[in-house]
C-alpha positions as CSV (number, residue, x, y, z in Angstrom):
1,M,-18.1,-10.7,3.1
2,P,-14.7,-10.9,1.1
3,N,-12.6,-8.2,0.5
4,P,-12.3,-6.4,-2.5
5,V,-10.0,-7.3,-5.3
6,W,-7.1,-4.6,-6.7
7,H,-8.7,-3.4,-10.4
8,A,-8.0,-6.2,-13.1
9,S,-7.6,-3.0,-15.9
10,L,-4.7,-1.4,-13.3
11,P,-0.8,-2.3,-13.2
12,Q,-0.4,-5.7,-11.2
13,S,3.6,-6.3,-10.6
14,Q,6.7,-4.2,-12.1
15,F,6.9,-1.4,-9.7
16,I,10.6,-0.4,-9.8
17,G,11.0,1.7,-6.9
18,T,8.5,0.1,-4.6
19,T,10.1,0.4,-0.5
20,V,8.8,-2.3,1.9
21,A,9.4,-2.3,5.3
22,V,10.8,-5.3,7.0
23,A,7.6,-4.8,9.7
24,A,6.3,-2.0,11.7
25,D,7.9,-1.7,14.8
26,S,6.5,-4.4,17.6
27,V,9.5,-4.6,20.2
28,V,8.4,-3.1,23.5
29,R,11.2,-2.1,25.7
30,F,11.7,-0.7,28.8
31,A,14.5,-0.2,31.7
32,P,13.9,-1.8,34.7
33,D,14.6,-0.7,38.2
34,A,18.4,-2.4,38.0
35,G,20.1,-4.0,35.1
36,P,19.9,-4.3,31.3
37,S,16.8,-2.9,29.4
38,K,14.6,-5.7,28.4
39,T,12.7,-6.3,25.4
40,R,9.3,-8.4,24.5
41,P,7.2,-8.5,21.3
42,R,3.6,-6.6,21.1
43,Y,2.3,-8.1,19.1
44,T,2.5,-11.9,17.7
45,S,2.5,-10.6,14.1
46,A,2.4,-6.9,12.4
47,A,1.7,-5.3,9.2
48,R,4.6,-4.3,6.6
49,G,4.5,-0.8,5.2
50,M,5.5,-0.1,1.6
51,A,5.2,3.2,-0.9
52,L,4.8,2.1,-4.4
53,P,5.1,3.6,-7.6
54,L,2.4,3.9,-9.6
55,I,1.9,5.6,-13.9
56,L,-1.4,5.5,-15.1
57,T,-2.7,6.8,-18.4
58,N,-5.7,9.0,-18.4
59,A,-8.1,5.5,-18.5
60,Q,-6.3,4.0,-15.5
61,K,-6.8,7.4,-13.6
62,V,-10.4,7.0,-13.5
63,T,-10.9,3.2,-12.3
64,F,-8.3,4.0,-10.0
65,D,-10.0,6.7,-8.4
66,T,-13.6,4.6,-8.8
67,F,-12.0,2.1,-7.0
68,Y,-10.6,3.8,-4.5
69,A,-13.5,6.1,-3.6
70,T,-16.4,4.0,-4.0
71,T,-15.1,0.3,-3.7
72,L,-13.1,0.7,-1.0
73,K,-15.1,3.8,0.5
74,Q,-12.5,7.1,0.3
75,G,-9.6,3.8,1.3
76,A,-11.3,2.8,4.0
77,L,-11.7,-1.1,3.4
78,E,-8.7,-3.4,3.2
79,F,-8.2,-5.6,-0.6
80,D,-6.7,-8.3,-2.0
81,W,-3.5,-7.8,-4.5
82,T,-0.1,-9.4,-5.1
83,D,2.4,-9.0,-3.1
84,P,5.0,-6.8,-5.4
85,A,8.6,-8.3,-3.9
86,T,7.0,-12.6,-3.9
87,D,4.0,-12.1,-6.1
88,T,1.8,-14.1,-3.2
89,A,-1.6,-12.8,-2.4
90,V,-1.9,-10.1,0.3
91,T,-4.8,-8.4,1.9
92,M,-3.2,-4.7,2.2
93,R,-4.9,-1.1,2.9
94,F,-4.2,2.6,2.2
95,T,-2.5,4.6,5.0
96,A,-2.9,7.9,3.5
97,P,-5.0,9.0,0.2
98,P,-3.1,8.7,-2.9
99,Q,-2.1,12.1,-4.8
100,F,-0.7,12.0,-8.2
101,T,0.9,14.7,-10.4
102,M,-0.3,14.9,-14.0
103,R,3.0,14.5,-16.5
104,A,1.7,14.9,-20.0
105,S,0.4,17.8,-21.7
106,S,-1.6,16.5,-24.5
107,I,-5.0,15.0,-23.6
108,S,-4.7,12.1,-25.4
109,G,-1.2,11.0,-23.5
110,R,-1.6,12.2,-20.1
111,R,0.2,10.4,-17.9
112,W,-0.2,10.5,-14.2
113,E,3.0,9.6,-11.8
114,G,1.9,8.9,-7.8
115,T,3.1,6.6,-4.7
116,L,0.2,4.3,-2.9
117,N,1.3,4.3,0.7
118,L,0.0,0.9,1.8
119,E,0.5,-1.3,4.7
120,M,0.2,-5.3,4.2
121,L,-1.7,-6.9,6.8
122,P,-0.9,-10.0,8.6
C-alpha cells in the first residue's frame, strides 16, 4: 500500500528557518583493551532529522489536523513529501506530535505557527 502524500492545500516549500541534520548518529565507538578506540558503521543508511517551521491559515490548520489525526493515524504512519533542501521526493514521519500557537486575534485572520519535528527516511 503506498504512503499517504502531504496534502496539496498545505504549504509545499519555502520554509525559512528549517533545520536539517546531516544524519542520525550511526557510528558505534568502542575502546578495545589496548590501542586507540575503534569505530564502525551501525547501519548502512540512517534517517535525517528535521525541524520545519510552518505557518498555517485557520483553514489550513483544520486540513492539517485531519491529515495528521486521520490520514496518518496520529502521526503513526509515514508519508511522502518533498525534501525542502533538495526538492526530491522523500518519505517522512513525525518524531513528535506537532504543536501550534495562534498568532492573530480575529476569526478571519487566525494564523497558526508551529514546528514539525520530522525525520526523512533513507
